[in-house]
C-alpha positions as CSV (number, residue, x, y, z in Angstrom):
1,M,5.4,49.6,-28.6
2,A,4.2,46.4,-26.9
3,E,4.5,46.2,-23.1
4,P,7.2,43.8,-21.9
5,A,6.1,40.5,-20.8
6,K,5.6,40.1,-17.1
7,K,8.1,37.7,-15.3
8,L,6.2,34.7,-13.8
9,R,7.3,33.2,-10.5
10,T,8.6,29.7,-10.4
11,I,6.0,27.1,-9.9
12,A,6.6,24.7,-7.0
13,P,6.4,20.9,-7.7
14,S,3.3,19.0,-6.6
15,F,3.6,16.6,-3.8
16,V,1.6,14.0,-2.0
17,A,0.5,15.3,1.4
18,L,1.5,13.2,4.5
19,G,-1.1,11.2,6.2
20,P,-2.5,12.1,9.6
21,S,-0.2,11.9,12.6
22,G,-2.8,11.1,15.2
23,V,-6.4,10.5,15.9
24,A,-8.8,11.5,18.7
25,V,-12.2,10.0,19.5
26,R,-14.8,11.1,22.1
27,D,-17.6,9.6,24.1
28,R,-19.9,11.0,26.6
29,L,-19.7,10.0,30.3
30,K,-23.4,9.3,30.9
31,H,-25.1,8.6,34.3
32,L,-22.4,10.0,36.5
33,S,-23.6,10.1,40.1
34,T,-23.5,13.2,42.2
35,E,-20.3,12.0,44.0
36,D,-18.6,11.2,40.7
37,E,-19.2,14.8,39.6
38,E,-18.0,16.2,42.8
39,V,-14.8,14.2,42.7
40,L,-14.2,15.3,39.2
41,H,-14.7,18.9,40.2
42,L,-12.2,18.7,43.1
43,V,-9.5,16.9,41.1
44,G,-9.8,19.2,38.1
45,A,-9.6,22.3,40.2
46,H,-6.6,21.1,42.2
47,Q,-4.6,20.0,39.3
48,G,-5.6,23.1,37.5
49,A,-4.1,25.3,40.1
50,L,-1.0,23.2,39.8
51,A,-0.9,23.8,36.1
52,S,-1.4,27.5,36.4
53,R,1.5,27.9,38.9
54,D,3.8,25.7,36.7
55,L,3.0,27.7,33.5
56,K,3.8,30.8,35.4
57,Q,7.2,29.4,36.2
58,R,7.8,28.1,32.8
59,C,7.1,31.6,31.3
60,A,9.5,33.1,33.9
61,D,12.3,30.7,32.8
62,G,12.0,31.9,29.1
63,P,14.7,30.7,26.9
64,D,16.8,29.9,29.8
65,H,14.8,26.7,30.3
66,S,16.8,23.4,30.5
67,A,16.3,19.9,31.5
68,D,17.4,20.7,34.9
69,T,14.8,23.4,35.3
70,W,12.2,21.0,33.9
71,A,13.2,18.3,36.5
72,A,13.0,20.9,39.4
73,R,9.5,21.9,38.4
74,K,8.4,18.4,38.1
75,R,9.9,17.5,41.5
76,G,8.0,20.3,43.1
77,L,4.7,19.0,41.7
78,T,5.1,15.5,42.5
79,G,4.6,15.9,46.2
80,E,1.1,17.6,45.6
81,S,-0.1,15.1,43.0
82,S,1.9,12.2,41.7
83,S,4.9,11.7,39.4
84,R,2.8,10.9,36.3
85,I,0.4,13.9,36.9
86,A,3.4,16.2,37.3
87,G,4.9,15.0,34.2
88,A,1.7,15.7,32.2
89,I,1.4,19.2,33.7
90,T,5.1,20.1,33.0
91,K,4.8,18.9,29.5
92,A,1.5,20.7,28.9
93,S,3.2,24.0,30.2
94,H,6.0,23.5,27.8
95,D,3.8,22.9,24.9
96,Q,1.8,26.0,25.8
97,W,4.9,28.2,26.1
98,A,6.2,26.9,22.7
99,L,2.8,27.7,21.1
100,A,2.8,31.3,22.5
101,R,6.3,31.7,21.1
102,R,5.3,30.6,17.6
103,C,2.3,33.0,17.7
104,Q,4.7,35.8,18.8
105,A,7.0,35.2,15.9
106,A,3.9,35.2,13.5
107,H,2.7,38.5,15.0
108,I,6.2,40.0,14.5
109,Q,6.2,38.8,10.8
110,N,2.7,40.4,10.3
111,L,4.0,43.6,11.8
112,D,6.9,43.6,9.4
113,A,4.8,43.1,6.3
114,G,2.4,46.0,7.4
115,I,5.3,48.3,8.0
116,K,7.0,47.5,4.6
117,T,3.6,48.1,2.8
118,L,3.1,51.4,4.6
119,K,6.5,52.7,3.7
120,H,6.2,51.7,0.0
121,R,2.8,53.4,-0.4
122,L,3.8,56.5,1.5
123,S,6.8,56.8,-0.7
124,L,4.5,57.1,-3.8
125,S,2.7,60.1,-5.0
126,I,-1.0,60.7,-4.4
127,R,-3.2,58.6,-6.6
128,E,-0.3,56.9,-8.3
129,K,-1.3,53.6,-9.6
130,G,0.0,50.3,-8.2
131,T,0.5,46.8,-9.5
132,K,-1.0,43.3,-8.4
133,R,2.0,42.8,-6.2
134,A,2.2,46.3,-4.6
135,G,-0.4,48.9,-3.8
136,G,-0.3,52.3,-5.2
137,G,-0.3,55.8,-3.7
138,Y,-3.0,56.8,-1.3
139,R,-6.2,58.5,-2.6
140,S,-6.0,61.9,-0.7
141,K,-3.6,63.8,1.6
142,S,-5.8,63.1,4.4
143,E,-5.5,59.4,4.0
144,W,-1.6,59.7,3.5
145,F,-1.5,61.6,6.8
146,N,-3.5,59.0,8.7
147,K,-1.4,56.2,7.3
148,S,1.8,57.9,8.3
149,R,0.5,58.1,11.9
150,R,-0.4,54.4,11.7
151,L,3.2,53.6,10.5
152,I,4.4,55.3,13.7
153,V,2.1,53.0,15.8
154,L,3.1,49.8,14.0
155,E,6.8,50.7,14.5
156,A,6.2,51.1,18.2
157,R,4.3,47.6,18.5
158,H,7.0,46.1,16.5
159,E,9.6,47.4,18.7
160,A,7.7,46.1,21.9
161,A,7.2,42.8,20.3
162,L,10.9,42.4,19.3
163,T,11.8,43.4,22.9
164,D,9.7,40.6,24.2
165,W,11.0,38.2,21.7
166,R,14.7,38.9,22.7
167,A,13.7,38.6,26.4
168,G,11.8,35.3,25.8
169,R,8.7,36.8,27.4
170,V,5.3,35.6,26.3
171,R,1.8,36.4,27.5
172,V,-0.5,33.4,28.0
173,V,-3.9,33.0,29.6
174,R,-4.9,29.7,30.9
175,G,-8.5,29.1,29.9
176,G,-8.3,31.5,26.9
177,K,-8.1,35.1,26.2
178,R,-11.7,35.2,24.9
179,P,-13.3,33.9,27.9
180,A,-11.2,36.4,30.0
181,N,-12.5,39.4,28.0
182,T,-16.1,38.1,28.2
183,R,-15.9,38.8,31.9
184,H,-16.0,42.5,31.0
185,N,-19.0,42.2,28.6
186,L,-21.4,39.8,30.3
187,A,-24.5,41.7,29.1
188,E,-23.4,41.4,25.4
189,A,-22.6,37.8,25.9
190,Q,-26.0,37.2,27.7
191,L,-24.4,35.6,30.7
192,T,-24.6,36.2,34.4
193,E,-21.5,36.3,36.5
194,E,-22.3,32.9,37.9
195,Q,-22.6,31.4,34.5
196,W,-19.3,33.0,33.4
197,R,-17.6,31.8,36.4
198,A,-18.6,28.2,35.9
199,R,-17.3,28.3,32.3
200,W,-14.1,30.0,33.3
201,E,-13.2,27.5,36.0
202,A,-14.0,24.6,33.9
203,A,-11.7,25.8,31.1
204,R,-8.9,26.1,33.6
205,W,-9.2,22.6,35.1
206,F,-6.6,20.0,34.3
207,L,-8.0,16.4,33.8
208,A,-5.7,15.0,31.3
209,A,-2.9,12.4,31.2
210,D,-0.4,11.2,28.5
211,G,-0.3,7.5,27.6
212,E,2.6,5.2,28.6
213,S,3.4,2.2,26.4
214,G,3.9,-0.9,28.4
215,K,1.7,0.1,31.2
216,R,-1.6,-1.5,31.9
217,F,-4.1,-0.5,29.2
218,G,-1.6,2.3,28.0
219,N,-2.3,4.8,30.9
220,E,-1.8,4.5,34.6
221,T,-3.3,8.0,35.4
222,I,-6.8,7.8,33.7
223,R,-7.4,4.1,33.0
224,V,-10.0,2.7,30.7
225,T,-10.5,-1.0,30.6
226,P,-11.8,-3.0,27.5
227,D,-15.2,-3.2,29.0
228,G,-15.5,0.6,29.5
229,E,-14.6,1.0,33.1
230,V,-13.0,4.5,33.7
231,S,-10.9,5.1,36.8
232,V,-8.8,8.2,37.8
233,K,-5.7,8.1,39.9
234,L,-6.3,10.8,42.6
235,P,-3.5,13.3,43.6
236,A,-2.0,12.9,47.0
237,P,-4.1,15.4,48.9
238,L,-7.4,13.9,47.6
239,T,-6.6,10.2,48.2
240,H,-9.2,10.0,50.9
241,L,-11.9,10.2,48.3
242,A,-10.8,6.9,46.7
243,N,-13.3,4.1,46.3
244,A,-10.8,1.6,44.9
245,T,-7.3,0.3,45.8
246,H,-4.1,2.2,45.3
247,G,-5.8,5.7,45.5
248,R,-8.0,5.3,42.5
249,Y,-11.5,6.4,42.0
250,V,-13.8,4.4,39.6
251,L,-16.7,6.3,37.9
252,A,-20.2,4.7,37.9
253,C,-20.6,4.9,34.2
254,R,-19.2,2.9,31.3
255,I,-18.1,4.2,27.8
256,A,-17.9,2.7,24.4
257,F,-16.3,4.4,21.5
258,A,-18.6,4.2,18.6
259,H,-16.0,5.6,16.1
260,R,-12.7,3.6,16.0
261,G,-13.7,1.5,19.0
262,V,-12.0,-1.6,17.6
263,E,-8.9,0.3,16.9
264,W,-8.8,1.7,20.5
265,A,-9.6,-1.7,22.0
266,D,-6.7,-3.2,20.1
267,R,-4.3,-0.6,21.5
268,I,-5.3,-0.9,25.0
269,E,-5.2,-4.7,25.0
270,A,-1.7,-4.4,23.7
271,N,-0.8,-1.9,26.4
272,R,0.0,0.7,23.8
273,A,0.0,4.4,24.8
274,V,-3.3,6.2,24.8
275,A,-3.8,9.7,26.1
276,Y,-7.1,10.8,27.8
277,R,-8.8,14.0,28.6
278,I,-11.9,14.6,30.6
279,H,-13.8,17.9,30.3
280,L,-17.1,19.4,31.2
281,D,-19.4,21.3,28.7
282,V,-21.0,23.7,31.1
283,A,-23.6,25.0,28.5
284,R,-24.9,21.5,28.2
285,G,-24.0,20.1,31.6
286,R,-22.3,17.1,30.0
287,W,-19.1,15.4,30.7
288,Y,-16.9,13.9,27.9
289,L,-13.9,11.6,27.7
290,T,-11.4,12.0,24.7
291,A,-8.9,9.4,23.8
292,S,-6.0,10.1,21.4
293,W,-3.0,8.4,20.1
294,Q,-0.4,8.9,17.5
295,Y,0.6,7.3,14.1
296,P,4.0,7.2,12.6
297,V,4.1,9.9,9.9
298,V,4.4,8.1,6.6
299,Q,3.6,9.1,2.9
300,T,0.5,7.3,1.9
301,V,1.1,6.5,-1.7
302,P,3.8,7.6,-4.3
303,L,2.9,10.4,-6.6
304,A,2.9,8.1,-9.7
305,T,0.3,5.8,-8.0
306,A,-1.8,8.9,-7.1
307,R,-1.9,9.9,-10.7
308,A,-2.6,6.4,-12.2
309,K,-6.4,6.7,-12.4
310,G,-6.7,10.3,-13.1
311,M,-7.5,13.1,-10.5
312,V,-10.3,15.3,-9.0
313,G,-9.2,19.0,-9.1
314,V,-10.8,20.9,-6.3
315,D,-10.8,24.7,-6.2
316,T,-11.4,26.3,-2.8
317,N,-13.6,29.3,-2.6
318,A,-15.3,31.4,0.1
319,D,-18.6,29.5,-0.2
320,H,-18.1,26.3,-2.2
321,F,-15.7,23.7,-3.5
322,A,-15.5,23.6,-7.3
323,A,-14.6,20.1,-8.5
324,Y,-13.8,18.6,-11.8
325,Q,-12.8,15.0,-12.7
326,L,-9.7,14.5,-15.1
327,D,-8.4,11.3,-16.7
328,P,-4.6,10.4,-16.6
329,H,-4.0,12.5,-19.6
330,G,-5.5,15.6,-18.2
331,N,-8.7,15.7,-20.1
332,P,-11.8,16.8,-18.2
333,V,-14.5,14.2,-17.9
334,G,-18.2,14.7,-17.2
335,E,-19.7,17.8,-15.7
336,P,-18.4,20.3,-13.2
337,Q,-19.5,19.6,-9.6
338,R,-20.1,22.2,-6.9
339,F,-20.2,21.6,-3.2
340,P,-21.6,24.6,-1.1
341,Y,-21.0,25.4,2.5
342,D,-21.7,28.4,4.8
343,L,-18.8,29.9,6.8
344,S,-21.0,32.3,8.8
345,G,-22.0,31.7,12.4
346,T,-20.2,30.1,15.3
347,A,-17.0,28.1,15.0
348,D,-18.8,24.7,15.6
349,H,-21.1,25.5,12.7
350,R,-18.3,26.4,10.3
351,D,-16.5,23.3,11.2
352,A,-19.5,21.2,10.5
353,Q,-20.0,22.8,7.2
354,I,-16.4,22.1,6.3
355,R,-16.7,18.5,7.3
356,H,-19.9,18.1,5.4
357,A,-18.7,19.6,2.1
358,I,-15.4,17.5,2.3
359,T,-17.5,14.4,2.9
360,Q,-19.5,15.1,-0.3
361,V,-16.3,15.7,-2.3
362,L,-14.8,12.3,-1.0
363,H,-18.0,10.3,-1.7
364,W,-18.0,11.7,-5.3
365,A,-14.3,11.1,-5.8
366,R,-14.6,7.4,-4.8
367,Q,-17.8,7.1,-7.1
368,V,-15.7,8.2,-10.1
369,G,-12.8,5.9,-9.2
370,V,-9.9,8.2,-8.8
371,N,-7.0,7.5,-6.4
372,A,-6.4,11.1,-5.3
373,I,-7.8,14.7,-4.8
374,A,-5.7,17.7,-6.0
375,I,-6.0,20.9,-4.1
376,E,-4.1,24.2,-3.8
377,D,-1.5,24.6,-1.0
378,L,-3.1,27.9,0.0
379,D,-1.6,30.3,2.5
380,F,-3.1,33.7,2.9
381,T,-0.7,35.0,5.6
382,T,0.6,37.8,3.5
383,E,-2.7,38.6,2.0
384,K,-4.6,39.2,5.2
385,T,-2.7,42.3,6.1
386,R,-4.8,45.4,6.6
387,E,-2.1,47.6,4.9
388,K,-2.1,45.6,1.6
389,H,-5.9,45.6,1.1
390,G,-6.8,48.4,3.4
391,G,-9.6,49.9,1.2
392,R,-10.9,46.4,0.2
393,K,-12.6,45.4,3.4
394,R,-14.8,42.9,1.8
395,F,-12.0,41.2,0.1
396,R,-10.1,40.9,3.4
397,Q,-13.0,39.5,4.9
398,L,-13.4,37.0,2.1
399,I,-9.8,35.6,2.3
400,S,-9.8,35.7,6.0
401,G,-13.0,33.6,6.1
402,I,-11.5,30.7,4.2
403,P,-10.2,28.3,7.0
404,T,-7.1,27.1,5.2
405,G,-5.4,25.5,8.1
406,K,-8.5,23.7,9.4
407,L,-9.3,22.7,5.8
408,K,-5.9,21.0,5.3
409,A,-6.1,19.1,8.6
410,R,-9.6,18.0,8.0
411,L,-9.0,17.0,4.4
412,V,-5.8,14.9,5.0
413,S,-7.4,13.0,7.9
414,M,-10.8,12.4,6.2
415,T,-9.1,11.3,2.8
416,A,-7.1,8.8,4.7
417,E,-10.2,7.1,6.1
418,H,-11.7,6.9,2.5
419,G,-8.4,5.3,1.0
420,L,-7.5,8.5,-1.0
421,A,-4.5,10.6,-1.3
422,V,-4.1,14.4,-1.3
423,V,-1.9,16.1,-3.8
424,A,-1.0,19.6,-3.0
425,V,-0.2,21.9,-5.9
426,D,1.2,25.5,-6.1
427,P,-1.8,27.9,-6.4
428,A,-0.1,30.3,-8.7
429,Y,-2.1,31.3,-11.8
430,T,-4.6,28.5,-11.5
431,S,-7.7,30.7,-11.7
432,Q,-6.3,33.0,-14.2
433,W,-4.9,30.3,-16.6
434,G,-7.9,28.0,-16.2
435,G,-10.3,30.8,-17.1
436,R,-8.2,31.6,-20.1
437,H,-7.7,28.1,-21.5
438,W,-10.7,26.1,-20.2
439,Q,-13.7,28.1,-19.4
440,K,-14.9,29.2,-22.8
441,P,-14.1,25.9,-24.7
442,L,-16.0,23.7,-22.3
443,A,-19.0,26.2,-21.9
444,T,-22.2,24.9,-23.8
445,P,-25.8,26.0,-23.8
446,R,-26.5,23.2,-21.3
447,R,-23.2,23.4,-19.3
448,K,-22.4,26.6,-17.4
449,M,-18.7,26.9,-16.8
450,S,-17.5,29.4,-14.1
451,R,-14.1,30.6,-13.5
452,H,-13.9,28.3,-10.4
453,D,-14.8,25.3,-12.5
454,A,-11.9,26.1,-14.8
455,A,-9.7,26.5,-12.0
456,G,-10.5,23.0,-10.8
457,I,-9.3,21.6,-14.2
458,A,-6.2,23.7,-13.9
459,I,-5.4,22.4,-10.4
460,G,-6.0,18.7,-11.5
461,R,-3.8,19.1,-14.7
462,R,-0.9,20.6,-12.5
463,A,-1.3,17.7,-10.0
464,L,-1.0,15.3,-13.0
465,G,2.2,16.8,-14.2
466,H,0.5,18.3,-17.3
467,P,0.7,22.0,-18.3
468,I,-2.4,23.9,-17.8
469,R,-2.7,24.9,-21.5
470,R,-4.9,22.7,-23.5
471,R,-2.4,21.8,-26.3
472,T,1.1,22.7,-27.1
473,A,2.5,23.5,-30.7
474,P,2.6,20.6,-33.1
475,P,6.0,19.1,-34.1
476,R,8.1,21.3,-36.4
477,S,7.8,19.0,-39.5
478,D,4.1,18.8,-39.1
479,Q,3.1,22.4,-39.1
480,S,0.8,23.4,-42.0
481,D,2.9,26.3,-43.0
482,R,6.1,24.5,-42.7
483,Y,8.6,25.9,-40.1
484,G,6.5,29.0,-39.6
485,H,5.1,30.4,-36.4
486,R,2.2,28.2,-35.4
487,T,0.9,27.7,-31.8
488,V,-2.6,27.4,-30.4
489,Q,-2.0,30.3,-28.1
490,A,-1.4,32.7,-31.0
491,A,-3.1,36.1,-30.9
492,P,-6.4,36.4,-32.6
493,G,-5.0,38.5,-35.6
494,T,-2.1,36.2,-36.3
495,Q,-2.1,34.7,-39.7
496,G,-2.6,30.9,-40.0
497,R,-3.6,30.5,-36.3
498,E,-5.5,27.5,-35.1
499,G,-9.1,27.9,-34.2
500,N,-12.2,25.9,-33.6
501,R,-13.6,23.9,-36.4
502,P,-17.1,25.2,-37.6
503,P,-20.1,23.1,-36.9
504,A,-20.9,20.4,-39.5
505,T,-24.2,22.1,-40.3
506,D,-22.4,25.4,-41.0
507,H,-20.2,24.2,-43.8
508,A,-20.9,25.7,-47.2
509,P,-19.8,24.7,-50.8
510,R,-17.5,26.6,-52.9
511,D,-17.4,30.3,-52.3
512,V,-19.9,30.5,-49.4
513,P,-18.2,31.5,-46.2
514,P,-18.5,29.2,-43.2
515,S,-20.9,31.5,-41.4
516,G,-23.5,30.6,-44.1
517,K,-24.0,34.2,-45.2
518,R,-23.4,34.7,-49.0
519,K,-21.4,37.6,-50.2
520,R,-22.2,38.6,-53.7
521,G,-19.1,39.3,-55.7
522,P,-17.8,39.4,-59.3
523,S,-18.2,36.0,-61.0
524,A,-15.1,34.1,-61.8
525,S,-14.7,32.5,-65.2
526,K,-15.9,28.9,-65.3
527,T,-12.9,27.9,-67.5
528,V,-10.4,28.7,-64.6
529,R,-10.2,25.5,-62.7
530,D,-6.8,25.7,-61.1
531,A,-7.5,28.7,-58.9
532,P,-6.1,28.1,-55.3
533,S,-8.7,27.3,-52.7
534,T,-9.2,29.8,-49.9
535,R,-10.6,27.3,-47.4
536,E,-8.4,25.9,-44.7
537,W,-8.7,22.7,-42.7
538,V,-8.3,23.3,-39.0
539,Q,-7.9,20.8,-36.2
540,D,-10.5,20.5,-33.4
541,S,-9.1,22.5,-30.4
542,L,-10.5,20.1,-28.0
543,T,-8.9,16.8,-29.4
544,R,-7.6,14.5,-26.6
545,T,-4.0,14.5,-26.2
546,G,-1.7,11.8,-24.6
């Protein structure tokens, strides 16, 4: 008896990803004097202490926070700094609390998924087989016992997290949790206490200011003029350090943004808001100034326009992008392309590798003349849980190493600069169906097709609005066996199924089989001329379709 067909999940429609909502550019503050660095140290430490105190108060307010409590906090900080600095500090504290709140919700969701998986697997018999969507029973009684104890631990953590959530309690470390933990492992981090202290204090400084439209050059607290002069509004206790009027300190250096410098200059000359942040890279001993501003969030191009010139389907993998060009009808064009990257090493190295690989993909996409790039809308949140793939450590490391969030942000911002759009598609079954319908037909002695290359074709066809299968069944009146069962996806043993046309050099006359091997059999009478032919014309399976 044949197994019942598995129920496939609904495929979400493809959509054009929204363009970037903001931009940030950075330049180095070169040739600072000793007095400049000392002033920046003092200002950053003073405002950092105010920011730490305000964050503590914001966390204490919890969900009872309101506009009145926000105003009270701002009034308390204004006397020790200024109105604009106090506004920037309170806004940063509120954003930090909101981020911690979202992380807390994600942690609770992850615990829920782990507890659900553990309960399911513990309810099964030992060594009972599982499915693709749910794990099977545990391999031994010892593993079952250990997992039952872990279930108790996760339930306790879940209850504690829910208690904190209901009370609005979050745990935040200004400067970062990782630098705080590094203090207890200085030998492993190869740092002295003085080196760690310098990095820790620099991370807790507050030298930032939000922009204000209508104000001079878009920012009154940290002001940058079109000719590159940088000045900082000093807080009230440090106004005696000012070297300019109105309590301002002008740095001795000048800046010039090499990237987007014209766009930045247009904004400040029109007095549009630009936010600035000054920070110190302690390891290199360099000061940097970062300028950022926002865009109105709009859709770049309609989906029909993105599909007009075809698509480049990109399959994301742990160590490379597999890309394939498709014409507007969904036919693959040219050869598969692979763009490798290495996600080992530091975070800066991984980020540079991702940017370099995306740049290669975009340059090739512009070279072939498409309007958009199709990519899967990946989300491994439910797949990273230890309970679902507990025994498959390498697989968990594999999917955890793919930076889906950073990849989406980088891709959207970089494609906008190249005049391309990003079409996000549902990732369901792309690798499976691509390998089934495209890997073998496109493989030749000179073209090696991998499952990832075939998945790129499947992603591109889904973005173009075509089914992943190569061809559908012909019209009912044009079927060779007239109203019988006839489809390109018929099983190998089905009578009258379509297949690939034999090569022209392999055709044999009369009773010689297409393989070229003669089979000796009883000779038929030469007088019989109306015998039915056993040969059948079949259509090439790779014919272009509209």
